[in-house]
C-alpha positions as CSV (number, residue, x, y, z in Angstrom):
1,M,-4.3,-16.0,3.5
2,S,-3.1,-15.8,0.9
3,L,-1.9,-12.3,-1.4
4,Q,-4.0,-12.1,-4.3
5,K,-2.4,-9.7,-7.5
6,T,-4.7,-7.1,-8.3
7,K,-5.1,-3.7,-10.7
8,R,-3.0,-0.9,-9.4
9,L,-5.8,2.4,-8.8
10,P,-5.5,4.7,-10.8
11,E,-3.8,8.2,-9.7
12,K,-6.3,10.4,-9.6
13,L,-3.8,13.1,-8.1
14,V,-1.5,14.9,-10.0
15,K,2.0,16.4,-8.4
16,G,1.7,20.0,-8.3
17,E,-1.8,20.4,-7.8
18,I,-3.8,22.0,-5.2
19,Y,-7.0,20.0,-4.0
20,N,-9.7,20.8,-0.8
21,I,-8.8,18.4,1.7
22,D,-11.2,16.9,4.4
23,V,-9.4,16.6,7.6
24,K,-10.3,13.7,9.2
25,E,-8.1,12.5,11.6
26,K,-4.3,12.9,13.4
27,G,-1.4,11.1,11.4
28,W,1.0,8.6,12.7
29,L,3.5,11.0,13.0
30,Q,3.4,14.4,14.9
31,G,2.3,17.3,12.7
32,H,1.2,14.9,10.0
33,M,-2.9,14.9,9.5
34,I,-4.8,12.2,7.4
35,G,-7.5,13.3,5.1
36,V,-9.4,12.9,1.6
37,A,-9.1,14.2,-1.5
38,E,-11.1,13.5,-4.9
39,N,-12.3,10.1,-2.7
40,R,-8.6,9.1,-1.8
41,A,-6.5,8.8,1.3
42,V,-3.9,11.5,1.6
43,T,-1.6,12.5,4.0
44,L,-1.6,16.0,5.1
45,L,2.0,17.0,6.3
46,K,1.1,20.1,8.4
47,D,-1.6,19.9,11.6
48,T,-5.1,21.7,11.0
49,G,-7.2,20.2,13.1
50,K,-9.9,17.6,12.3
51,G,-12.8,18.4,10.8
52,K,-11.6,21.3,8.6
53,I,-11.4,21.6,4.6
54,V,-7.9,22.8,3.3
55,K,-6.2,23.4,0.4
56,A,-2.8,21.6,-0.2
57,K,-0.5,20.8,-2.9
58,V,0.5,17.7,-4.0
59,V,4.1,17.1,-3.1
60,E,4.7,13.5,-3.7
61,N,3.3,10.4,-4.9
62,K,4.4,7.4,-4.9
63,N,2.8,4.0,-4.9
64,N,-0.8,5.5,-4.3
65,I,0.8,7.3,-1.4
66,Y,0.2,11.2,-1.5
67,L,1.8,13.5,0.4
68,L,0.6,16.8,0.2
69,K,1.7,20.5,2.1
């Protein structure tokens, strides 16, 4: 197995903007949820329950890892 260098994915979510999040599953930390926004996986920093659509604001984006609150 070897790693191959590829192009970075473009950043779709902008820090400070509000997006509709489709909450899919619980995150690996207590109180976090995993969701989808703009065809990207995101971490929601509040427990809203599975299967809901909520509005959340992007608070951090490092290397296309999005944290929303």
